[in-house]
Every structure is written in structure tokens, then in C-alpha cells.
Backbone as a ProteinNet text record, in pm:
[ID]
protein_1_A
[PRIMARY]
MELSVFNDASKDNSISILEKWKIKLEDVGIQVVIGGHDSPQPQGVGFAKNQAVVQSSGIYLCFLDSDDVMMPQRIRLQYEAAIQHPNSIIGCQVQREPLESTERYTRWINNLTQGQLLTQVFTSHGPTVIMPTWFCSREWFCHVGKFDEGGKGIPEDLLFFYKHVQKGGGVFRVDQCLLLYRYHPQAATHSVLEGTIWNHRVRFLEDQVLKHWTSFTIWNAGKQGKKLYRSLSPANRKKVAAFCDVDRNKIVKGFYTYEESEDLTGGVFEKNLNELNLKEGLDYYHFN
[TERTIARY]
-348.3	-354.2	-494.2	-498.5	-625.5	-617.3	-724.3	-731.2	-822.6	-768.3	-846	-861.5	-985	-1013.7	-1102.3	-1064.1	-1149.9	-1193	-1323.2	-1381.1	-1413.2	-1332.6	-1344.3	-1443.9	-1572.2	-1682.7	-1677	-1625.3	-1626.8	-1771.5	-1799.1	-1936.1	-1953.3	-1853.8	-1862.4	-1909.3	-1866.9	-1913.5	-1819.1	-1734.3	-1629.5	-1685.2	-1789.4	-1840.4	-1887.9	-1962.9	-2012.7	-1896.2	-1791.6	-1672.5	-1605.1	-1592.6	-1530	-1607.9	-1739.8	-1822.8	-1805.6	-1792.2	-1770.1	-1634.8	-1531.8	-1399.5	-1394.4	-1473	-1477.1	-1517.1	-1616.9	-1661.7	-1551.4	-1488.4	-1382.9	-1263.6	-1221.1	-1102.8	-1129	-1245.4	-1274.8	-1294.1	-1331.8	-1341	-1205	-1096.9	-962.5	-889.7	-963.6	-907.3	-849.2	-874.4	-825.3	-941.3	-932.8	-1038.8	-1037.8	-1154.7	-1166.8	-1250	-1192.2	-1260.5	-1284.1	-1410.3	-1444.7	-1509.3	-1451.5	-1507.6	-1527.1	-1587.9	-1605.4	-1713.9	-1740	-1847.7	-1900	-2019.6	-2080.9	-2111.2	-2021.7	-2036	-2026.6	-2073.6	-2065.3	-1922.3	-1826	-1687.2	-1595.8	-1491.4	-1392.3	-1316.3	-1265.1	-1191.5	-1040.4	-995.7	-854.2	-776.6	-661.6	-579.1	-529.3	-483	-433	-539.9	-659.9	-772.7	-805.1	-813.8	-850.3	-747.9	-619.9	-515.4	-523.3	-543	-554.1	-671.7	-783.9	-901.9	-879.1	-810.4	-780.1	-692.6	-599.7	-514.4	-595.8	-677.9	-756.3	-848.4	-912.5	-1010.1	-944.6	-812.8	-741.5	-687.5	-634.4	-586	-447	-384.9	-256.4	-143.1	-46	72.8	161.4	156.2	230.6	132.7	176	94.1	164.3	91.2	142.9	51.4	104.1	21.1	15.6	-101	-118.5	-222.8	-185.4	-282.3	-376.5	-495.9	-600.1	-569.7	-476.6	-447.1	-319.7	-256.6	-134	-159.2	-61	-73	51.7	33.5	152.3	170.3	296.9	331.4	301.8	276.6	233.4	330.1	461.2	558.7	587.7	520.4	555.5	546.2	434.3	414.6	517.7	543.1	640.1	778.4	824.6	960.1	975	874.5	884.1	867.4	785.6	771.2	904.7	973.6	1104.9	1203.9	1198.1	1288.5	1253.4	1123.6	1079.7	1125.7	1131.2	1180.7	1328.7	1405.2	1547.9	1574.7	1478.8	1497.9	1379.2	1367.9	1257.2	1270.9	1160	1157.4	1199.2	1179.1	1213	1089.2	1091.3	996.4	1063.4	997.5	1049.8	984.3	1064.8	1012.7	1054.4	1044	1085.6	1109.3	1165.8	1178.5	1043.7	1027.6	898.1	914.8	806.2	797.4	692.5	730.3	638.8	549.4	426.5	334	260.8	271	348.9	499.9	572.8	716.1	794.1	755.1	832.5	799.3	702.1	666.3	765.2	802	892	1015.3	1085.3	1199.3	1309.1	1339.1	1445.9	1409.7	1285.6	1236.9	1239.5	1196.9	1193.9	1334.7	1430.6	1570.6	1618.9	1583.2	1623	1563.7	1434.1	1367.2	1438.9	1473.3	1521.8	1670.7	1749	1894.5	1966.8	1895.6	1961.6	2031.6	2151.7	2220.4	2152.7	2185.8	2127.8	2159.3	2280.6	2317.8	2238.4	2217.1	2145.6	1998.1	1943.3	1803.9	1783.8	1891.5	1884.3	1949.5	2051.1	2118.4	2043.1	1962.2	1894.2	1747.4	1715.9	1578.1	1538.6	1634.2	1604.6	1573.8	1586.2	1571.6	1426.1	1408.1	1273.6	1193.2	1256.5	1183.9	1095.7	1121.7	1038.9	1096.7	1010.3	1059.4	1144	1252.9	1344.6	1289.2	1190.4	1108.1	965.8	903.8	776.1	663.1	565.8	461.5	384.6	349	274.6	352.3	482.4	562.1	584.8	531	565.7	513.2	596.4	562.1	630.5	556.1	615.7	529.5	580.8	502.2	397.4	285.4	182.4	236.5	318	374.5	455.2	539.4	621	536.2	437.5	347.8	280.5	232	164.8	263.6	387.5	490.5	517.6	526.4	550.3	429.5	309.7	187.3	118.6	-7.8	-87.6	-49.4	-103.9	-85.8	-158.7	-103.4	-169.4	-301.9	-408.1	-541.6	-589.1	-494.6	-529.4	-602.7	-598.7	-674.1	-595.6	-666.9	-607.3	-499.5	-386	-276.5	-174.7	-198.5	-105.2	-22.2	111.1	195.6	205.6	97.2	86.7	195.6	236.6	340.6	476.4	507.2	633.3	641.2	533.5	533.2	547.6	481.5	496.3	640.6	696.9	833.9	932.2	913.5	1000.6	990.6	867.1	850	920.4	908.5	971.5	1123.5	1184.7	1329.9	1369.1	1291.9	1321.7	1316.4	1234.4	1223.1	1324.7	1416.8	1523.4	1489.5	1384.5	1344.9	1442.3	1451.9	1538.9	1461.6	1535.7	1476.5	1549	1472.5	1531.9	1450.2	1518.1	1448.5	1478.7	1373.6	1390.2	1423.3	1536.7	1581.6	1523.3	1391.6	1315.2	1195.9	1150.9	1034.5	908.5	845.2	728.1	602.3	611.7	495.6	490.5	373	346.3	291.1	370.8	343	286.8	157.8	89.5	94.3	117.5	119.4	-3.6	-72.8	-182.5	-201.7	-243.6	-252.8	-348.3	-443.1	-541.9	-493.4	-373.4	-322.6	-321.8	-352.3	-363.5	-234.3	-119.7	8.9	23.3	-48.8	-37.6	-110.5	-188.6	-262.1	-176.7	-55.5	33.3	120.2	117.6	193.3	343	421.7	567	622.1	564.7	610	587.2	476.6	447.7	555.2	588.2	690.3	825.8	859.3	987.4	1002.3	899.2	906.5	924.8	855.2	872.7	1014.8	1068.3	1202.7	1307.9	1294.5	1391.3	1390.3	1269.5	1261.1	1322.4	1300.6	1354.8	1507.3	1561.7	1706.4	1766.5	1701	1750.9	1751	1643.9	1630.4	1728	1747.5	1827	1976.5	2011	2151.3	2207.6	2145.8	2208	2222.9	2135.3	2149.5	2275.8	2331.3	2453.4	2580	2565.8	2680.7	2702.1	2828.2	2859.9	2871.3	2905.4	2911	2898.3	2857.8	2846.9	2845.5	2870.2	2869.8	2750.8	2685.5	2577.5	2637.5	2628	2687.3	2590.4	2564.3	2481.9	2483.6	2542	2558.6	2446.7	2341.5	2234.5	2103.1	1993.6	1860.6	1824.2	1852.6	1813.5	1893.7	2023.5	2105.8	2060.8	2027.7	1981.6	1843.9	1760.7	1628.5	1641.3	1733	1756.2	1804.2	1898.6	1951.4	1839.5	1754.4	1644.9	1543.6	1534.2	1436.9	1485.7	1614.2	1670.5	1629.7	1635.6	1613.8	1728.7	1708.2	1817	1943.2	1925.8	2042.1	2121.9	2052.9	2124.2	2180.9	2119.4	2177.8	2316.4	2332.1	2461.3	2570.4	2531.2	2629.2	2681.8	2615.5	2655.6	2788.4	2892.2	3026.1	3044.9	2980.3	3000.7	2898.8	2886.9	2818	2926	2914	3011.2	2942.8	3013.7	2955.6	3069	3039.1	3142.3	3160.8	3066.7	3073.7	3106.5	3227.1	3270	3181.1	3130.8	3045.4	2919.7	2866.3	2745.1	2772.9	2891.6	2928	2944.2	3007.8	3025.4	2891.5	2805.3	2675.5	2583.9	2597.1	2512.6	2374.9	2355.2	2226.8	2249.4	2149.2	2165.4	2026.7	1999.9	1872.4	1892.2	1815	1838.8	1794.6	1883.4	1849.4	1933.4	1905.2	1985	2132.2	2218.3	2358.5	2430.5	2407.6	2483.1	2445.6	2314.2	2273.5	2329	2338.5	2377.2	2528.2	2604.7	2749.2	2826.5	2755.8	2825.2	2907.3	2865.9	2937.7	3048.3	3070.8	3179.1	3155.2	3028.8	2996.5	3032.4	2991.2	3019.5	3170.9	3240.3	3385.4	3454	3402.4	3456.7	3441.3	3325.4	3301.5	3397.3	3414.1	3501.2	3645.9	3692.3	3831.2	3857.4	3754.4	3769.8	3756.4	3726.5	3709.8	3601.5	3494	3382	3284.6	3230.2	3141.2	2996.9	2910.6	2768.9	2709.7	2631.4	2572.3	2658.6	2782.4	2872.3	2920.1	2980.3	3034.1	2934.5	2844	2747.2	2617.8	2513.1	2381.4	2326.2	2256.4	2185	2050.8	2022	1891.7	1804.6	1862.9	1786.8	1853.5
-113.9	-143.4	-120.4	-87.4	-64.5	-136	-200.6	-266.4	-185.2	-137.7	-59.3	-139.6	-170.6	-251.6	-172	-169	-103.1	-205.2	-219.7	-317.6	-249.1	-279.6	-211.9	-284.5	-276.7	-328.7	-479.8	-554.7	-700.5	-749.9	-855.1	-906.8	-1039.9	-1078	-1205.3	-1183.5	-1269.8	-1267.2	-1190	-1104	-1036.9	-955.4	-878.7	-789.9	-866.9	-975.3	-1051.8	-1114.9	-1158.3	-1212.7	-1103.1	-984.1	-871.9	-832.7	-831.5	-791.8	-889.9	-1019.4	-1118.4	-1097	-1067.8	-1043.9	-913	-816.4	-688.5	-711.2	-795.2	-826	-895.6	-997.1	-1072.6	-983.8	-900.7	-818.1	-706.2	-645.8	-537.3	-589.7	-717.2	-778.7	-787.8	-791.8	-797	-663.2	-556.8	-422.1	-368.8	-435	-385.2	-321.9	-191.8	-121.3	-162.7	-183.5	-222.3	-117.9	-62.2	36.9	-26.4	-35.5	-96.9	7.5	27	117.1	43.1	110.7	46.8	111.9	53.7	101.5	-18.3	-4.7	-116.1	-77.7	1.8	39.5	-85.6	-76.4	-192.8	-240.9	-147.7	-183.9	-135.5	-212.9	-163.7	-44.7	40.5	158.9	140	22	-8.2	-18.4	-83.3	-110.9	18.1	113.1	238.4	313.4	322.2	389.5	321.8	189.3	115.2	135.4	132.5	153.2	294.4	392.4	530.2	547.6	487	498.4	430.8	316.8	247.5	335.1	409	500.1	617.8	678.3	796.6	767.5	651	620.2	570.5	547.6	498.1	614.8	585	692.1	665.8	553.7	519.1	611.4	624.3	704.1	632.1	498.9	416.6	336.4	301.7	225.5	94.2	-16.1	-147.7	-204.7	-223.9	-265.6	-418.3	-466.9	-609.6	-629.3	-703.7	-736	-845.5	-848	-938.2	-1085.6	-1117.9	-1258.7	-1308.1	-1225.7	-1264.4	-1282.3	-1340.2	-1366.9	-1315.8	-1236	-1189.3	-1263.5	-1274.7	-1346.1	-1259.3	-1324.8	-1250	-1140.6	-1159.6	-1061.5	-950.4	-950.2	-854.6	-708.9	-670.4	-529	-483.7	-566.1	-528.4	-506.9	-602.3	-592.9	-478.7	-457.4	-346.9	-211.3	-205.7	-81.9	-43.3	-141.4	-114.9	-64.9	-124.7	-81.6	59.2	90	222.1	333.4	305.7	405.1	434.4	328.7	344.2	403	387.9	433	518.9	639.3	727.5	767.3	803.6	840.6	724.6	602.7	484.2	398.2	322.3	213	89.8	25.9	-93.5	-215.3	-308.5	-432.5	-550.3	-671.3	-791.2	-902.7	-1012.1	-1129.8	-1201.1	-1282.5	-1346.3	-1495.8	-1568.2	-1706.6	-1712.2	-1762.9	-1768.5	-1891.6	-1878	-1990.8	-1989.4	-2096.4	-2218.9	-2190.5	-2274.4	-2253.5	-2246.2	-2327.6	-2335.8	-2223.6	-2139.5	-2031.4	-1915.5	-1855	-1738.1	-1753	-1865.8	-1892.3	-1787.2	-1747.3	-1649.6	-1513.4	-1472.6	-1346	-1348.6	-1460	-1471.4	-1465.9	-1530.5	-1522.1	-1377.2	-1306.3	-1165	-1082.5	-1100.8	-1027.2	-1048	-1172	-1207.8	-1187.8	-1177.6	-1180.1	-1051.9	-948.3	-821.2	-769.2	-714	-651.1	-517.8	-460.8	-331.8	-226	-227.6	-131.4	-151.8	-278.7	-308.3	-271.2	-252.1	-208.1	-72.1	4.7	133.4	129.9	44.2	44.1	-38.2	-135.9	-222	-183.2	-57.7	-9.8	3.3	-14	4.8	-126	-239.6	-368.6	-399.2	-502.3	-541.6	-605	-634.8	-695	-594.5	-463.9	-363.9	-321	-271.5	-225	-331.2	-288.5	-382.8	-438.9	-373.6	-435.8	-436.6	-553.2	-564.3	-500.9	-445.8	-364.7	-434.4	-563.1	-625	-632.7	-597.3	-597.3	-456	-353.7	-215.7	-175.1	-99	-39.9	96	202	336.5	426.8	543.3	639.1	706.3	741.2	814	947.7	1012	1142.2	1129.9	1023.4	1007.5	968.7	882.8	843.7	967.6	1057.3	1178.4	1272.9	1271.4	1354.3	1306.3	1175.6	1119.9	1144	1128.5	1145	1012	1015.4	892.6	804.9	683.3	592.2	645.7	619.1	653.5	579.5	650.2	590.9	567	546.1	522.9	392.4	300.3	176	64.9	-25.6	-145.7	-110.8	-180	-157.1	-56	6	104.2	39.9	45.2	-11.7	84.8	95	198.3	184.5	60.1	42.6	90.1	59.9	102.7	254.6	321.1	466.2	532.9	477.1	531.8	514.2	395.4	366.3	462.7	490	584.8	724.8	769.5	901.4	904	795.7	783.4	800.4	731.6	740.9	880.9	937.8	1072	1177.3	1154.5	1249.5	1221.9	1131	1103.3	997.7	920.1	817.8	700.7	637.3	521.5	391.5	282	148.8	56.3	-14.1	-105.3	-233.6	-346.6	-475.4	-544.5	-587.7	-673.2	-813.5	-865.3	-993.3	-1112.4	-1113.9	-1228.8	-1245.6	-1369	-1394.8	-1358.5	-1248.9	-1198.6	-1199.4	-1256	-1255.6	-1383.3	-1443	-1550.8	-1483.8	-1485.7	-1409.5	-1504.3	-1496.2	-1592.7	-1553.6	-1654.8	-1635.4	-1700.9	-1625.7	-1685.1	-1603.3	-1667.4	-1600.9	-1482	-1474.8	-1365.9	-1239.5	-1242	-1127.1	-1000.9	-887.4	-759.7	-721.6	-765.6	-728.8	-778.1	-886.9	-942.2	-857.8	-758.7	-674.3	-560.2	-543.3	-434.7	-484.2	-413	-453.9	-434.2	-527	-519.3	-390.5	-348	-225.2	-101.8	-100.9	11.9	23	-91.1	-92.2	-53.6	-105.9	-73.4	78.2	143.5	287.6	366.2	326.8	394	374.3	253.5	224.1	306.5	318.1	394.5	541.3	597.9	738.3	760.1	664.3	675	665.9	573.7	560.9	690.3	748.7	873.7	985.1	991.3	1099	1084.3	961.3	938.9	920.8	868.9	833.9	902.8	879.6	918.7	1069.6	1145.9	1291.7	1344.9	1261.7	1302.3	1253.1	1168.2	1110	1178.5	1200.4	1260.3	1153.3	1029.4	918.4	787.3	681.4	551.2	441.6	318.1	200.8	112.7	57	-38.9	-179	-251	-384	-489.6	-487.8	-589.2	-553.9	-642.2	-611.3	-668.3	-718.9	-783	-707.7	-783.4	-723.7	-629.3	-672.7	-589.6	-459.9	-470.3	-349.7	-250.3	-302.9	-214.6	-156.8	-238.1	-188.1	-72.6	-88.5	19.6	144.7	127.8	242.6	315.7	239.3	301.4	370.3	326.2	383.8	512.4	540	658.3	785.7	896.5	1025.8	1053.7	1137.9	1170.8	1219.4	1297.3	1349.5	1237.6	1139.4	1029.5	929.1	916.2	829.6	880	1011.3	1070	1039.9	1005.2	976	832.5	745.9	605.5	593.4	551.5	541	409.4	302.5	170	71	-41.5	-160.3	-263.8	-339	-446	-568.3	-682.1	-807.9	-900	-993.4	-1088.6	-1201.9	-1218.4	-1324.8	-1262.4	-1286.1	-1225.7	-1270.9	-1393.4	-1444.1	-1360	-1308.7	-1227.1	-1094.6	-1043.6	-919.2	-945.9	-1058.5	-1094.5	-1120.6	-1196	-1230.8	-1109.1	-1018.1	-899.5	-921.2	-1034	-1051.7	-1122.5	-1114.2	-1168.2	-1189.9	-1308.9	-1336.4	-1327.9	-1242.3	-1212.5	-1325.2	-1355.1	-1426.4	-1361.6	-1391	-1328	-1362.9	-1263.3	-1277.3	-1389.7	-1405.1	-1505.4	-1645.6	-1668.6	-1799.1	-1823.4	-1719	-1734	-1747.6	-1673	-1668.8	-1748.4	-1814.5	-1892	-1806.5	-1682.2	-1591.8	-1512.5	-1530.6	-1458.4	-1307.5	-1267.3	-1124.1	-1062.7	-1128.4	-1077.2	-1076.2	-1181.6	-1189.6	-1073.9	-1042.9	-933	-800.4	-779.1	-656	-645.2	-755.3	-754.1	-726.1	-784.8	-765	-620.3	-551.9	-411.7	-316.5	-374.4	-294.4	-188.1	-226	-134	-148.6	-38.3	-37.8	-15.7	-109.6	-96.6	26.5	103.3	224.7	348.1	326.6	438.6	430.2	315.9	296.3	226.7	150	78.4	51.7	29.5	-8.9	-124.8	-214.7	-320.5	-264.4	-286.4	-246.2	-368	-475.3	-597.8	-717.7
1284.2	1140.8	1086.8	959.4	889.6	755	715	584.5	493.9	382.1	286.2	158.2	121.4	3.5	-90.9	-218.5	-317.9	-421.7	-438.5	-530.2	-662.9	-763.8	-893.1	-984.2	-947	-1028.5	-1051.9	-953.7	-969.5	-963.9	-1036.9	-1047.8	-975	-894.9	-824.1	-680.3	-591.3	-452.3	-361	-418.9	-340.9	-223.5	-247	-143	-20.6	-40.4	74.8	152.3	80.8	148.1	230.7	172.4	243.3	367.8	356.7	471	586.6	556	662.5	729.5	646.4	702.2	780.6	741	812.6	958.7	981.3	1117.3	1196.3	1134.5	1202.6	1238.9	1144.4	1167	1267.4	1259.1	1352.4	1494.1	1507.7	1640.9	1708.8	1627.4	1686.6	1671.6	1644.5	1648.6	1519.7	1406.8	1277.9	1201.1	1179.5	1107.8	960.9	903.5	763	689.1	580.8	498.3	361.6	321.9	194.1	103.4	-13.8	-113.5	-243.7	-339.8	-469.3	-551.3	-665.8	-752.9	-831.4	-885.5	-958.4	-1102.7	-1161.9	-1302	-1390.3	-1515.1	-1604.1	-1627.3	-1625.9	-1651.8	-1538.9	-1505.1	-1408.8	-1466.6	-1378.6	-1423.6	-1422.2	-1385.3	-1400.4	-1271	-1279.6	-1162.5	-1097.2	-1179	-1123.2	-1047.1	-1104.2	-1038.1	-905.9	-906.4	-785.8	-674	-709.1	-608	-549.7	-637.3	-588.8	-493.7	-528.6	-442.8	-308.5	-309.4	-183.8	-94.1	-153.8	-76.7	-23.3	-109.1	-70.4	47.6	46.2	151.4	280.6	276.6	394.8	476.9	595.8	683.2	741.9	708	768.2	729.7	819.8	793.1	692.3	693.7	597.8	512.6	391.7	297.8	265.3	277.4	243.4	135.2	15.2	-98	-108.4	-148.2	-170.9	-280.3	-384.6	-489.6	-440.1	-496.4	-445.5	-467.4	-557.8	-585.3	-515.8	-432.4	-363.5	-213.9	-145.4	-1.7	69.1	174.1	245.4	377.2	419	540.5	663.4	776.6	896.1	941.1	919.2	968.5	868.2	754.4	648.8	695	752	786.4	889.8	990.9	1094.2	1035.4	953.8	899.5	799.6	715.2	618.9	687.4	791.5	868.7	932.2	990.6	1051	945.7	825.3	717.9	669	663.7	615.6	708.6	836.9	932.3	905.6	872.9	845	706.9	614.7	476.4	431.7	487.4	446.5	299.1	239.1	96	6.7	55.3	-23.3	-43.2	-153.2	-167.3	-109.1	-14.1	50.3	-14	-61.5	-117	-32.1	-86.6	-15.7	-116.3	-69.4	-153.6	-163	-266.8	-291.1	-318.4	-297.7	-344.3	-453.3	-568.3	-682.5	-670.9	-708.3	-714.9	-848.2	-930.6	-908.5	-906.3	-834.8	-815.1	-945.4	-1044.3	-1169.1	-1267.3	-1236.7	-1330.1	-1316.8	-1427.4	-1435.2	-1344.5	-1356.5	-1267.6	-1280.7	-1404	-1427.6	-1366.4	-1387.1	-1332.1	-1179.4	-1120.2	-974.6	-916.3	-982.7	-937.5	-939.5	-1045.1	-1057.8	-943.1	-916	-808.2	-675	-646.1	-512.8	-492.3	-600.4	-586.8	-627	-668.2	-697.1	-572.2	-589.7	-477.2	-445.5	-330.1	-293.5	-399.2	-452.3	-555.7	-683.8	-721.2	-844.8	-839.5	-719.5	-709	-776	-787	-857.4	-995.4	-1014.2	-1144.5	-1249	-1207.5	-1304.5	-1325.8	-1304.5	-1321.4	-1469	-1561.5	-1704.1	-1776.1	-1708.4	-1775.6	-1808.9	-1892.3	-1934.7	-1822.2	-1708.1	-1596.3	-1523	-1541.2	-1474	-1340.5	-1247.5	-1117	-1047.2	-984.5	-920.2	-789.2	-730.9	-627.5	-683.2	-689.4	-760.4	-680.1	-751.9	-691.2	-577.4	-588.3	-477.6	-346.7	-349.2	-225.4	-171.6	-235.5	-199.3	-62.4	7.8	137.2	139.5	171.8	176	262.4	292.2	371.1	281.9	341.8	267.4	217.7	300.3	262.2	133.4	124.3	5	-115.5	-94.3	-202.9	-263.2	-178.4	-226.8	-295.6	-250.5	-314	-456.7	-473.6	-607	-696.8	-642.3	-719.8	-739.5	-771.9	-778.3	-898.2	-897.4	-1010.3	-1133.6	-1250.7	-1375.9	-1386.1	-1423.1	-1428.4	-1571.2	-1661.8	-1801.9	-1827.3	-1731.3	-1745.1	-1812	-1874.4	-1931.6	-2034.2	-2024.6	-2117.7	-2069.8	-1952.1	-1896.6	-1785.7	-1792.7	-1686.1	-1567.8	-1491.7	-1388.2	-1281.1	-1249.2	-1147.9	-1199.8	-1325.8	-1385.8	-1393.1	-1433.9	-1446	-1309.4	-1207.3	-1072.4	-1023.8	-1048.7	-1007	-1073.1	-1202.1	-1271.3	-1210.1	-1180.7	-1116.6	-981.3	-908.1	-776.8	-788.1	-882.6	-901.5	-948.2	-1040.3	-1091.7	-982.6	-879.1	-769.1	-657.6	-685.5	-589.8	-486.7	-509.8	-414.6	-410.7	-295.4	-278.8	-298	-308.1	-320.9	-224	-141.5	-43.5	-39.3	-24.1	-17.4	115.5	184.4	302.1	251.9	289.7	234.9	309.8	312.2	359.7	266.3	251	167	244.1	206.5	278.7	193.4	71.1	-18.1	-101.1	-108.7	-203.4	-328.2	-435	-557.1	-662	-685.2	-770.3	-917.7	-999.9	-1144.4	-1205	-1290.9	-1368.8	-1495.3	-1602.8	-1734.3	-1737.8	-1642.5	-1644.2	-1572.2	-1517.9	-1441.4	-1528.1	-1462.7	-1535.9	-1605.9	-1551.6	-1611.1	-1754.5	-1789.5	-1924.5	-2028.9	-1983.5	-2078.5	-2132.8	-2078.3	-2122.1	-2236.9	-2349.4	-2466.8	-2444.4	-2497.4	-2484.4	-2544.9	-2657.5	-2722.1	-2636.7	-2561.2	-2471.4	-2364.3	-2303.1	-2198	-2255.4	-2373.1	-2437.8	-2455	-2506.4	-2530.7	-2401.3	-2296.5	-2167.1	-2115.1	-2131.5	-2083.2	-2157.2	-2288.4	-2366.9	-2323.8	-2308.4	-2268.5	-2130.2	-2041	-1904.7	-1906.8	-1987.2	-2003.1	-2057.4	-2156.9	-2214.9	-2111.2	-2029.8	-1932.1	-1816.1	-1770.4	-1650.3	-1676.8	-1794.6	-1820.5	-1943.7	-2059.2	-2185.8	-2201.6	-2140.1	-2153.7	-2084.8	-1995.2	-1924.6	-1994.1	-2095.1	-2164.5	-2299.3	-2333.6	-2464	-2572.5	-2532.7	-2627.4	-2550.9	-2620.5	-2556.3	-2663.3	-2617.9	-2704.2	-2669.1	-2767.8	-2744.5	-2748	-2635.6	-2625.3	-2675.3	-2800.6	-2867.4	-3015	-3096.1	-3238	-3324.1	-3259.5	-3334.9	-3329	-3331.7	-3346	-3231.6	-3107.9	-2994	-2988.7	-3019.1	-3019.7	-3124.7	-3242.8	-3350.6	-3320.7	-3255.1	-3216.5	-3117.5	-3020.9	-2925.5	-2997.4	-3088.7	-3164.2	-3237.9	-3305.4	-3381.4	-3291.3	-3165.5	-3072.2	-3007.4	-3017.3	-2953.1	-3026.8	-2956	-3019.2	-3115.3	-3217	-3309.7	-3238.5	-3132.2	-3059.1	-2994.3	-2939.1	-2873.9	-2973.8	-3090.7	-3194.3	-3234	-3237.9	-3276.6	-3173.6	-3051.5	-2946.1	-2952.3	-3032.4	-3037.8	-3112.1	-3038.4	-3097.3	-3170.6	-3121.9	-3182.2	-3128.4	-3199.1	-3149.9	-3122.8	-3015.2	-2992.7	-2934.7	-2937	-2892.8	-2849.9	-2759.5	-2716.9	-2817.2	-2908.7	-3009	-3145	-3193.4	-3320	-3435.2	-3428	-3535.6	-3553.1	-3441	-3449.9	-3520.2	-3499.9	-3568.5	-3717.8	-3751.7	-3893.1	-3960	-3892.4	-3950	-3961.6	-3865.5	-3868.9	-3809.9	-3737.8	-3670.4	-3537.6	-3450.6	-3316.4	-3257.7	-3204.2	-3139.2	-2989.3	-2924.3	-2783.1	-2688.6	-2595.5	-2473.5	-2364.8	-2239.5	-2134.2	-2152.2	-2136.6	-2175.8	-2102.7	-1973.1	-1898.6	-1946.1	-1973.6	-2022.6	-2162.9	-2242.6	-2382.4	-2399.4	-2320.8	-2342	-2238.5	-2145.8	-2043.5	-1949.8	-1930.1	-1839.8	-1906.1	-2036.6	-2106	-2102.2	-2119.9	-2118.4	-1983.3	-1873.9	-1740.6	-1712.7	-1758	-1740.4	-1812.8	-1933	-2011.9	-1937.7	-1878	-1802.2	-1684.2	-1611.9	-1494.1	-1531.5	-1642.2	-1684.3	-1724.7	-1771.3	-1810.7	-1691.3	-1571.9	-1449.8	-1464.6	-1532.5	-1549.8	-1433.6	-1388.3	-1272.5	-1317.6	-1278.7	-1313	-1245.7	-1321.1	-1267.5	-1285.5	-1331.2	-1360.3	-1504.7	-1538.6	-1673.4	-1767.4	-1711.4	-1797.2	-1721.4	-1799	-1746.6	-1828.9	-1762.4	-1834.5	-1883.5	-2011	-2063.8	-2091.7	-2141.8	-2168.4	-2104.9
[MASK]
++++++++++++++++++++++++++++++++++++++++++++++++++++++++++++++++++++++++++++++++++++++++++++++++++++++++++++++++++++++++++++++++++++++++++++++++++++++++++++++++++++++++++++++++++++++++++++++++++++++++++++++++++++++++++++++++++++++++++++++++++++++++++++++++++++++++++++++++++++++++++++++++

């Protein structure tokens, strides 16, 4: 194993801590590569990740953000999965810290079925395996291409994940908790505007799904459904056959405030889908 760390112009005591760990780790046979720069400003998460990859030499890459903690068996279990699933991004289940933060999001991360790891890539939650859990071969990473280096406000993990899927990459999750995933208000992910992510998601949906459909229905008769319609290209707007909703009152009122459908409708939406024998990833996709 090799540990590759890139210090993106941090002004704290990070380097001295890294140098101490370098001695400890190399004493037990783990090579440590430390890179970085001391410019006045950091160059961004995408740049730092790319540099960490460039300066490393491993055949496989295991990503870890500086504020998270991985379990001792993570590399072994994800390495075994990567051998079985080449050209895939391998993720894992996570434990959120604090436990009560982002409960709905954490449930989604941990409970998606294997099929949903590819069908639910369009939702507002982002990549179906979260970036701090990623494990893949260096060969596949280079095939997909590096992270976007646009800096603050760029969802570099989402854009890489979309490129990965567009190039035919697979997604697999090791169903064990191998990462302590920390939540704090200063996390870089909070610097990305919701509108930026929305626009990327719409374009990805159009490229991957809507261009293959001659017509479709938007299952939301309120604000979110209309927002999606307005965000579509003129060609795809013409394909919209109807808006529909499980609550007749929302159609009559002409407005709708979004919350997750199962919490809002008590499972009526999901029951409706099942009764129609519609298959996720073939007949319908979740967008929000």
C-alpha cells in the first residue's frame, strides 16, 4: 500500500502532522508520498485530487477525504470487489457523524439496490456511491479523465461520475459500513449552488434518457414538475405528453411544494407505480 497526500495550500499544522505519520507508516512498509503548494489560495478539490493521483503509483486508487475515517478492512474488501467488477466505481455503506445529520440522505446511500445504483443517478442526492467511498483501477480512472479543476462551486465528483456512466462504467457497493462520513457546515460540498447541480442533472437526464424517448409524462403537477419542464431543451419540451400527480387536489390547485414522495404521500406514489407494473430504469426514472 501507498498513501498519497496532496496539501492544497493549507495554512495550519497539516504538514508537520503528515511528516510524523510518514515516519510511522514507512516503518511498517507503507510508502507515503506528500505533495502540495503554498500559494496564497488553494486551487480546489478537483485539482488536489488529481495531483494526489498523479504523484501516486498504485494500480488501484482508494479515495479518502481529509475529514473522514475509513475502517481497517476497507481496502481489502473494495479491492476484492474491484477485481470482480472491473471498469466500475466501487463504493460502500457509511456511518454518518453526527448520527442524526442528513438521516434521509444516509438512508438513501446505504439502502439503494444494486439496480438503483445506475437508475437513480439523476436524483438531487448526486452520485449513488458517494465520492469519499470511491475505489477504482488507475487504468479506468485515466480512461474516464481527471476531475474538473474549476475550483470552488464546481461539483467535481458529480461531473466525474457522469463521465464515468457515459463511458459505460459500472457502479457497485460493498454492503458493509467501511467509512465514517463526517458532516460539518464548512465542507466543500456546501459551496456548490443548487442551481448549478440542477442544470448538470437536467443535461445528463436529456443525454442519457430523454433523447431515446419519443414522448414522456412528468409525474409532478406542481412547482418541481414545471421547473423541470422549463429547464428542458425545446426539443424535449415537445415530447412532454402530460403532467400527472397522485393527489388530485394538487392538479386542481395548480401548485405543489416538493418533499420526498414516500414521506409526502404515505407510499401512495410507490403503490401507484407497482400497480401499473412499471419498471424503474426502463419505464421511469426518479429525478427528484
